[in-house]
C-alpha positions in Angstrom: 76.6 154.9 34.2 76.3 154.7 38.0 80.0 153.7 38.3 81.0 156.8 36.3 78.9 159.1 38.5 80.5 157.6 41.6 84.0 158.1 40.2 83.3 161.6 39.2 81.8 162.5 42.5 84.6 160.8 44.4 87.2 162.8 42.5 85.4 166.1 43.3 85.0 165.3 47.0 88.6 164.2 47.2 89.9 167.4 45.7 87.6 169.5 47.9 88.8 167.6 51.0 92.5 167.9 49.9 92.2 171.7 49.2 90.5 172.2 52.6 93.2 170.3 54.4 95.9 172.3 52.6 94.2 175.6 53.5 93.9 174.5 57.1 97.5 173.6 57.2 98.5 176.9 55.7 96.4 178.8 58.2 97.9 176.9 61.2 101.5 177.5 60.0 100.8 181.2 59.4 99.2 181.5 62.8 102.1 179.8 64.6 104.6 182.0 62.8 102.7 185.2 63.8 102.4 183.9 67.4 106.2 183.3 67.5 106.7 186.8 66.3 104.6 188.1 69.2 101.7 189.2 67.1 98.9 186.6 67.3 96.1 186.6 64.7 92.7 187.4 66.2 90.8 185.4 63.6 92.9 182.2 63.7 90.8 180.1 66.2 87.5 180.9 64.6 88.6 180.3 61.0 90.5 177.1 61.9 87.5 175.7 63.7 85.3 176.4 60.6 87.8 174.8 58.2 88.0 171.7 60.4 84.2 171.4 60.4 84.1 171.7 56.6 86.8 169.0 56.3 84.6 166.8 58.6 81.4 167.2 56.5 83.0 166.8 53.1 85.2 163.9 54.3 82.2 162.2 55.8 80.4 162.4 52.5 83.5 160.9 50.7 83.6 158.1 53.3 79.9 157.4 52.7 80.5 157.1 49.0 83.3 154.6 49.5 81.5 152.9 52.4 84.4 153.5 54.8 82.5 154.5 57.9 82.7 152.1 60.9 80.3 149.2 60.5 79.5 145.7 61.8 79.8 143.7 58.6 80.9 140.6 60.5 77.7 140.6 62.7 75.5 141.4 59.7 77.0 138.7 57.5 76.6 136.1 60.2 72.8 136.4 60.0 70.6 134.4 57.6 70.0 136.1 54.2 66.5 137.4 55.1 67.5 138.9 58.5 70.7 140.2 57.0 68.9 142.2 54.3 66.2 143.4 56.8 69.0 144.6 59.1 70.6 146.4 56.1 67.4 148.2 55.2 66.8 149.2 58.8 70.3 150.6 59.2 70.1 152.5 55.9 66.8 154.0 56.8 68.2 155.2 60.1 71.3 156.8 58.5 69.4 158.3 55.6 66.7 159.6 57.9 69.2 161.2 60.3 71.1 163.0 57.5 67.9 164.1 55.8 66.8 165.6 59.1 70.2 167.2 59.4 69.9 168.8 56.0 66.4 170.1 56.7 67.3 171.6 60.1 70.5 173.0 58.6 68.4 175.0 56.2 66.3 176.3 59.1 69.5 177.3 61.0 70.7 179.3 58.0 67.4 181.3 58.1 67.9 182.0 61.8 71.5 183.1 61.2 70.6 185.6 58.4 72.5 188.9 58.9 74.9 187.5 61.4 78.7 187.9 60.9 81.8 186.3 62.3 83.2 187.9 65.5 86.8 188.2 64.2 86.0 188.8 60.5 83.0 190.9 60.4 82.8 190.9 56.6 82.2 187.1 56.5 78.5 186.1 56.9 77.9 183.2 59.3 75.3 181.8 56.8 78.3 181.1 54.5 80.4 179.3 57.1 77.4 177.2 58.4 76.2 176.4 54.9 78.3 173.3 55.1 75.6 171.7 57.4 72.8 171.3 54.8 75.3 170.9 52.0 77.2 168.2 53.9 74.0 166.5 55.0 72.6 166.4 51.4 75.9 165.1 50.0 76.0 162.4 52.6 72.4 161.3 51.6 73.4 161.3 47.9 76.6 159.4 48.5 74.9 156.8 50.7 72.3 156.2 48.0 74.9 156.0 45.2 76.9 153.4 47.0 73.9 151.4 48.1 73.5 149.2 45.0 77.0 147.7 45.3 76.7 147.4 49.1 73.3 145.7 48.7 74.6 143.1 46.2 77.8 142.3 48.2 75.9 142.0 51.5 73.3 139.7 49.8 76.2 137.6 48.5 77.7 137.4 52.0 80.8 139.5 51.0 82.2 142.0 53.4 83.3 145.2 51.5 85.9 145.8 54.1 87.4 142.4 53.8 87.2 142.5 50.0 89.2 145.8 50.0 91.8 144.3 52.3 92.1 141.2 50.0 92.5 143.5 46.9 95.2 145.5 48.6 97.1 142.4 49.6 96.8 141.0 46.1 98.0 144.3 44.7 101.0 144.4 47.1 101.9 140.8 46.2 101.9 141.7 42.5 104.1 144.7 43.2 106.5 142.6 45.2 106.6 140.0 42.4 107.4 142.7 39.8 110.1 144.3 42.0 111.7 141.0 43.1 111.3 138.4 40.3 113.2 135.8 42.4 110.2 135.7 44.7 107.9 135.0 41.9 110.2 132.3 40.5 110.7 130.8 43.9 107.0 130.7 44.8 106.1 127.5 43.0 109.1 125.7 44.6 108.1 126.9 48.0 104.7 125.2 47.8 104.5 121.8 49.5 104.8 119.0 47.0 102.9 115.7 47.2 104.9 112.8 48.5 106.5 110.7 45.8 105.7 107.0 45.8 108.3 104.5 44.7 107.3 101.8 42.2 108.0 98.2 43.2 
């Protein structure tokens, strides 16, 4: 059940991030074309900055769900099991506390910004553009909690999620290479070192 929720949320966040990146690319291209034509768009800088911040927040939540943020697994896994799990709990509490605080203060910021509009597009409320702060913070907390059980079990077993992913990718590439080039697969057993043969007297 948890794995299905993770996959569904991962697909949603991936599509949101992709659409935001496509929209930002479109805005940049249009702005460049207008600038080359000698008629720069007044709203480009403000809108592009907002789009980039949205990509950052939703992308960060996606990375949290997949545990792709920068970590120190090597240092953590080098500790004894008891200290390792205590360090994991401490780190998780700091991360969750920070983003819970970000979500709470983000809601307060939206109250302060009530009635404000963008400078270049006066019909767009700033509450809408800055709503990504509490939404992104809440999504990060949710994704961090959803990915915690797997991270907990692997850390307890002394398995690095980063190294495990690398090994899976290497294995997948080896299988693709064997399917594409059967001669490599056939030659692999011959390439292995053979034990020395002993002659019978």
